[in-house]
C-alpha positions in Angstrom: 76.0 80.1 122.4 73.4 81.2 119.8 70.4 79.1 118.7 68.4 80.0 115.5 65.5 78.4 113.7 66.2 78.4 109.9 64.1 77.8 106.9 64.9 75.8 103.8 66.9 78.7 102.4 69.1 78.9 105.4 67.6 82.2 106.6 66.2 82.8 110.1 62.5 82.4 110.5 60.1 84.6 112.5 59.2 83.5 116.1 56.7 80.7 116.1 57.5 79.2 112.7 58.8 75.6 112.5 62.2 74.9 110.9 65.6 73.5 111.4 67.5 74.3 114.6 71.0 75.7 114.1 73.5 76.2 117.0 76.5 78.4 116.8 79.1 79.7 119.1 82.2 78.7 121.1 82.5 75.1 122.5 80.8 73.3 119.6 82.4 70.2 118.1 83.8 70.4 114.6 82.0 67.2 113.5 81.3 63.6 114.2 84.4 61.4 114.6 84.7 59.0 111.6 81.3 60.1 110.2 82.1 62.5 107.4 78.6 62.2 105.8 76.8 63.1 109.1 79.3 65.9 109.6 78.6 67.3 106.1 74.9 67.1 106.7 74.9 68.8 110.1 78.0 71.1 110.3 77.9 73.9 107.8 81.0 75.8 106.5 81.1 79.2 108.2 82.9 80.7 105.2 81.0 79.2 102.2 77.4 78.4 101.5 76.2 75.2 99.9 75.8 77.0 96.6 79.4 78.2 96.7 80.8 74.7 97.2 78.5 73.3 94.6 80.1 75.6 92.1 83.6 74.4 93.0 84.6 77.5 94.9 87.2 76.1 97.4 89.5 79.0 98.1 89.3 82.1 100.3 91.1 85.3 99.3 92.2 87.9 101.8 90.7 91.3 101.0 92.7 93.1 103.7 91.9 96.8 103.7 89.5 96.6 100.8 86.8 95.0 102.9 87.2 97.8 105.5 86.9 100.5 102.8 83.8 98.8 101.3 82.3 98.5 104.7 82.6 102.2 105.4 81.4 103.2 101.9 78.3 100.9 102.1 77.1 101.9 105.6 73.5 103.1 105.3 74.2 106.4 107.1 74.4 110.1 106.3 78.0 111.2 105.3 78.5 113.1 108.6 77.8 109.9 110.6 80.1 107.6 108.7 83.4 107.0 110.6 86.4 108.7 109.1 88.6 105.7 109.9 88.1 102.0 110.7 91.0 100.4 112.5 91.2 96.6 112.8 92.4 95.3 116.2 93.2 91.8 117.5 91.2 92.6 120.6 89.6 95.5 122.4 91.1 96.6 125.7 89.0 95.4 128.6 88.5 96.1 132.3 89.2 93.4 134.9 85.5 92.7 134.7 85.7 91.8 131.0 84.0 95.0 129.8 85.3 97.2 127.0 87.7 99.8 128.5 86.4 102.8 126.6 89.0 105.3 128.0 91.8 103.0 126.8 90.1 102.7 123.4 90.1 106.5 123.1 93.8 106.6 123.8 94.8 104.1 121.2 97.1 105.8 118.6 95.6 106.2 115.1 97.7 105.0 112.2 98.9 107.5 109.7 97.1 107.1 106.4 99.4 106.7 103.4 99.2 109.6 101.0 96.8 108.7 98.2 97.2 109.6 94.5 94.6 112.3 94.9 96.6 114.1 97.7 99.7 114.0 95.5 98.1 116.0 92.7 98.8 119.7 92.8 95.7 121.6 94.1 94.5 124.9 92.6 95.1 128.0 94.7 91.4 128.1 95.8 91.6 124.4 96.8 94.6 125.2 98.9 92.8 128.0 100.6 90.0 125.7 101.5 92.4 122.9 102.5 94.2 125.2 105.0 90.9 126.2 106.5 90.0 122.4 106.8 93.3 121.9 108.7 92.6 124.8 111.0 89.1 123.6 111.8 89.8 119.9 112.1 93.1 120.1 114.0 93.9 116.7 115.4 90.5 115.4 114.4 91.9 114.8 110.9 93.7 111.8 112.4 96.8 112.1 110.3 94.9 111.7 107.0 96.0 113.4 103.9 93.7 115.9 102.2 93.5 115.6 98.4 91.2 116.7 95.5 88.5 114.2 96.4 88.8 114.0 100.2 85.4 114.4 101.8 85.1 116.8 104.7 83.2 114.3 106.8 85.5 111.5 105.9 88.4 113.6 107.2 86.9 113.6 110.6 84.4 116.4 110.5 81.1 116.7 112.3 78.1 119.0 111.6 79.3 121.4 114.4 82.7 121.6 112.7 81.0 122.3 109.4 79.3 125.3 110.9 82.7 126.6 112.1 84.1 126.1 108.6 81.2 128.1 107.2 82.0 131.0 109.6 85.7 130.7 108.8 85.1 130.9 105.1 82.8 134.0 105.6 85.3 135.7 107.8 88.4 135.0 105.6 86.9 135.5 102.2 83.8 137.6 102.8 81.7 135.0 100.9 78.6 133.6 102.6 77.6 130.1 101.5 74.4 128.3 102.8 75.1 125.3 105.0 73.0 123.0 102.8 75.3 123.8 99.9 78.3 122.5 102.0 76.5 119.2 102.6 76.0 118.8 98.8 79.6 119.8 98.1 81.6 118.2 100.9 84.6 117.1 98.9 87.5 119.5 98.7 87.3 119.9 94.9 83.6 120.6 95.0 83.8 123.0 98.0 86.6 125.0 96.3 84.5 125.2 93.1 81.5 126.4 95.2 83.7 129.1 96.7 85.1 130.2 93.3 81.6 130.4 91.9 80.3 132.5 94.8 83.3 134.8 94.4 82.6 135.3 90.8 79.0 136.0 91.4 79.6 138.7 94.0 82.2 140.4 91.7 80.2 140.4 88.5 79.3 144.2 88.7 81.8 147.0 88.1 82.7 149.0 91.3 81.8 152.7 91.6 84.9 153.9 93.4 83.5 157.4 93.8 80.6 156.0 95.8 82.8 153.7 97.8 85.0 156.6 99.1 82.2 159.2 99.5 81.6 160.5 103.0 77.8 160.5 103.7 76.3 163.9 104.5 75.0 162.7 107.9 78.6 161.9 108.9 80.0 165.2 107.7 77.4 167.1 109.7 78.3 165.2 112.9 79.3 168.0 115.3 82.2 167.6 117.7 80.6 166.8 121.1 82.2 169.3 123.4 80.5 167.8 126.4 82.7 164.7 126.2 86.3 164.8 127.5 89.1 165.4 125.0 91.3 162.5 124.0 94.0 162.1 126.6 97.8 161.8 126.1 98.4 160.3 129.6 96.7 157.2 130.9 95.3 156.6 127.4 92.7 154.0 126.5 93.5 152.5 123.1 91.1 150.6 120.9 92.8 148.0 118.7 91.7 145.7 115.9 93.7 142.8 114.6 94.9 141.8 118.1 95.0 138.1 117.2 96.6 138.5 113.7 100.3 138.9 112.9 101.0 142.6 113.3 98.4 143.3 116.0 100.0 141.1 118.8 103.3 142.9 118.2 101.5 146.2 118.7 100.1 144.9 121.9 103.6 144.0 123.1 105.0 147.4 122.1 102.3 149.5 123.9 104.0 150.7 127.1 103.0 148.9 130.2 103.0 152.0 132.4 100.8 154.9 133.4 100.8 156.2 129.8 98.4 153.5 128.7 95.7 152.4 131.2 93.5 150.2 129.1 93.5 148.4 125.7 90.2 147.6 124.1 90.7 144.6 121.7 87.8 144.8 119.2 86.5 142.2 116.7 88.2 139.3 118.4 87.0 135.9 116.9 85.7 133.6 119.5 88.0 130.8 118.5 91.0 133.1 118.7 90.3 134.5 122.2 93.0 132.2 123.6 95.7 134.0 121.6 95.4 137.1 123.7 97.3 137.5 127.0 95.6 137.6 130.4 96.0 141.2 131.6 93.9 143.4 133.8 94.3 146.3 131.4 93.0 144.3 128.4 89.3 144.4 127.6 88.2 141.9 124.9 85.2 142.4 122.6 84.3 139.2 120.7 83.2 139.9 117.2 84.3 139.9 113.6 85.5 142.5 111.0 82.7 141.3 108.7 80.0 142.2 111.2 78.3 145.6 110.4 79.3 146.9 113.9 82.2 144.5 114.4 80.1 142.7 116.9 79.8 145.7 119.2 76.5 146.4 121.0 75.1 150.0 121.0 76.1 150.3 124.6 79.7 149.2 123.8 79.9 151.7 120.9 78.8 154.5 123.2 81.3 153.4 125.9 84.2 153.4 123.4 83.2 156.8 122.0 83.4 158.2 125.5 86.5 156.3 126.6 89.0 155.6 123.8 91.8 158.1 123.3 93.4 156.4 120.3 92.1 154.0 117.6 94.6 151.7 115.9 93.0 149.8 113.0 95.5 147.0 112.3 92.9 144.3 111.5 92.4 142.9 107.9 91.5 139.8 106.0 92.2 138.3 102.6 95.0 138.6 100.1 95.7 139.6 96.5 93.8 136.7 95.1 90.5 138.0 96.6 88.2 140.2 94.7 87.3 143.6 96.3 83.7 142.6 96.8 84.6 139.5 98.8 86.7 141.4 101.4 85.0 144.8 101.2 83.1 144.4 104.5 86.1 143.2 106.5 88.7 145.7 105.1 86.7 148.8 104.1 83.3 148.9 105.7 84.9 148.2 109.1 87.2 151.2 108.7 84.3 153.5 107.8 82.5 152.2 111.0 85.5 152.9 113.2 86.0 156.3 111.7 82.4 157.4 112.5 82.9 156.0 116.0 85.9 158.3 116.4 84.3 161.4 115.0 82.3 162.9 118.0 85.4 163.3 120.1 87.8 163.5 117.1 89.7 160.4 118.5 93.1 160.2 116.7 92.9 157.4 114.2 95.8 155.2 113.1 95.2 153.1 109.9 97.5 150.3 108.8 97.2 150.3 105.0 99.1 148.4 102.3 102.3 149.2 100.5 101.1 147.5 97.3 98.5 150.2 96.5 101.4 152.6 95.4 101.8 150.2 92.4 98.6 151.6 91.1 100.5 154.9 90.3 102.5 153.0 87.7 105.7 153.2 89.8 107.5 150.9 92.2 108.5 153.7 94.5 106.6 156.7 96.0 106.9 159.4 98.5 104.4 159.2 101.5 101.6 161.1 99.7 98.0 160.6 98.8 97.1 157.9 96.2 93.6 159.2 95.7 94.3 160.0 92.0 95.1 156.3 91.2 92.0 154.1 91.7 92.1 150.3 91.2 90.5 148.6 88.2 86.7 148.8 88.4 86.4 145.0 88.4 88.0 144.8 91.8 90.6 142.4 90.6 93.5 143.9 92.5 92.2 142.2 95.6 93.7 143.2 99.0 95.1 146.6 98.1 91.7 147.8 96.7 89.8 148.1 100.0 92.9 149.6 101.5 92.9 152.3 98.8 89.2 152.9 99.3 89.7 153.3 103.1 92.6 155.7 102.6 90.5 157.9 100.4 87.6 157.8 102.7 89.7 158.7 105.8 91.6 161.4 103.8 88.3 163.1 102.8 86.8 162.7 106.3 90.0 164.1 108.0 90.2 167.1 105.6 86.6 168.1 106.0 86.0 167.4 109.8 89.5 167.7 111.4 89.6 164.1 112.5 93.3 163.4 113.2 94.3 160.5 110.8 97.6 158.8 110.3 97.9 156.3 107.4 100.7 153.7 107.7 102.0 151.9 104.6 104.2 149.1 105.7 106.7 147.1 103.7 106.5 143.3 104.0 106.7 142.3 107.6 108.5 139.1 108.6 108.7 137.1 111.8 108.5 133.7 113.4 104.7 134.0 114.1 103.8 134.8 110.5 100.9 132.8 108.9 102.2 129.8 107.0 100.3 131.0 103.9 102.1 134.4 103.8 104.0 134.4 100.5 106.9 136.7 101.5 107.5 135.1 104.8 107.4 131.6 103.2 109.9 132.6 100.5 112.3 134.0 103.1 111.8 131.2 105.6 112.4 128.3 103.2 115.2 130.2 101.3 116.9 130.5 104.7 116.4 126.8 105.4 117.6 125.6 102.0 120.3 128.3 101.7 119.0 128.9 98.2 116.7 131.6 96.7 114.4 131.2 93.7 114.9 132.8 90.3 111.5 134.2 89.5 111.6 135.2 85.8 108.6 137.5 85.8 109.4 139.3 89.1 109.5 143.1 89.1 110.3 145.7 91.7 112.2 145.3 94.9 112.4 143.1 98.0 111.6 145.3 101.0 111.0 143.6 104.3 111.4 144.3 107.9 110.9 142.5 111.2 107.3 142.8 112.5 108.4 143.9 116.0 110.2 146.9 114.5 107.2 147.8 112.4 104.9 147.6 115.4 107.3 149.9 117.4 107.1 152.5 114.7 103.3 152.5 114.6 103.1 152.7 118.4 105.6 155.6 118.5 103.6 157.4 115.9 100.4 157.0 117.9 101.9 159.2 120.7 103.2 161.9 118.4 101.4 165.2 117.8 100.4 165.9 114.2 100.3 169.3 112.5 98.0 168.1 109.7 94.6 166.5 109.7 95.9 163.6 107.7 99.5 162.4 107.4 101.1 159.5 105.6 103.9 157.3 107.0 106.0 154.8 105.1 107.7 152.1 107.0 110.5 150.4 105.1 113.7 148.5 105.6 115.6 151.3 104.0 117.4 148.8 101.8 116.5 148.8 98.1 117.0 145.2 96.9 116.4 144.4 93.2 115.3 140.8 92.6 118.6 140.0 91.0 120.4 140.8 94.3 118.1 138.8 96.6 120.8 136.1 97.2 123.3 138.7 98.3 120.8 140.4 100.7 120.0 137.1 102.3 123.7 136.4 102.7 124.1 139.7 104.6 121.1 139.1 106.8 121.7 135.4 107.6 125.5 135.1 107.4 126.6 132.9 104.5 126.3 132.2 100.8 123.0 131.6 99.1 122.7 129.9 95.8 120.2 131.0 93.0 118.2 128.0 91.8 115.3 127.7 89.3 111.9 128.3 90.7 111.0 124.6 90.1 114.0 123.4 92.0 113.3 125.8 94.9 109.7 124.6 95.1 110.9 121.0 95.2 113.3 121.7 98.1 110.7 123.8 99.9 108.1 121.1 99.6 110.5 118.7 101.2 110.9 121.2 104.1 107.2 121.5 104.6 106.1 124.7 102.7 102.4 125.2 102.6 100.9 124.0 99.3 99.0 127.2 98.8 102.4 129.0 98.3 103.4 126.4 95.7 100.1 126.8 93.9 100.4 130.6 94.0 103.9 130.6 92.6 103.1 128.0 89.9 99.9 129.9 88.9 101.8 133.2 88.4 104.5 131.4 86.3 101.8 129.6 84.2 100.0 132.8 83.5 103.2 134.8 82.9 101.8 137.5 85.2 104.3 139.8 86.9 105.0 139.4 90.6 105.4 143.1 91.6 106.8 144.4 94.9 107.1 148.1 95.8 109.9 149.9 97.7 108.8 152.5 100.3 112.0 154.4 100.6 114.1 155.2 103.7 112.7 154.1 107.1 
């Protein structure tokens, strides 16, 4: 029962002020029997004020979900404190004592939110990049909600702590650092993608001096071989590996022999939120860090330890894709390689570098022998994206090996496929959804060849190479399927690999079918963007395996 003292306007009065007493709550009578005038004077309508009824308003309209939406939007709270979902219930679960049973409330299933019109509109490629990171960060916190152009990060279930994780993920994956306060001001998907695009454009405004990027500093060249340290061993080796939580790296881990030939594996630059992806093994030593950190997250003591202990370095880590500008992924894909090479120099630790097949396209050809590509630099604006830092790293390693005797092997791999491939990997998505729909897309502006191989086979070749003796300071290895498949014969190749006939359908029809089967929207945006701009989709062939 609730008792209030009201003024003439029907509003509660402060304590100590005289007024009219009003009683509300369960158990009250609905009025006086047979005395409608007294009832009208004493019992107020809980749904309408006297002013409402005086104007003839005698109907109540159900607002249904509109009222809940307005309630959430009008809450006088910061965006990160507004609930991402309000669910109406007939009653809250209670304990035998009549109190709210909070554990049962937490276990109540959340309803799936119908896809709104904003979510149905095709996102740009950059918006899809950001959306995928949202999904990775939010996980189940998204509560089944769809993410469209105007979805707000906080409305999708985010907290300030998750926003910090998103900031780190954007920096690690794109090489772009954005102040946290800018994220608060641009918390909608569209605005956040525009912010990322703007920052990318800002960092890539200047032309790139490729000669400076590949130059080996004098102090590095004059680093003498430390003869007081033990020579790299071929038995009971200790191997330092980057990319251990990526796609190729875990397969390399599985291929490394689990016997006396390999005693320890040092997994370097492991992101803290990916630590769980690595197996528990007594021979595995994990160093939390990031490829974008100047020293990959290693302390000076850890660097000194690895210089004395490692007998082989396999640099299989990388970030970004062809849509990135060189400047945004330089630190992760080029500076990290330079750092590891200088770490290897005092003991001349054999260095295995996983490069990209796509950089041979810079020679103007779709095929090439395993030779140096130093004579074919990328455009000075860095627009070639992922292959550009790989080319710079190759040239740096080639020069360093030739002038110091550091043993270097450069691996150029064709497209690798496998069940654990990232969902935003274009080649894997095309193959996966072509296999599911038994149809391949006709891509009118595709040039070159389909050349793909299982990731486990690729890892086995790299591990095998790491145990071989090299006659030259630097050697190049191409890893190919050995089957040269022009785009026009893609359907026949899929039929051979996956037993059965495959139809050729238009790209639009293939996209429609793939969307029904769950293809990542970033793949759809990428394919549509290439078709819209009439740019060629080019794929190289690396020759016999």
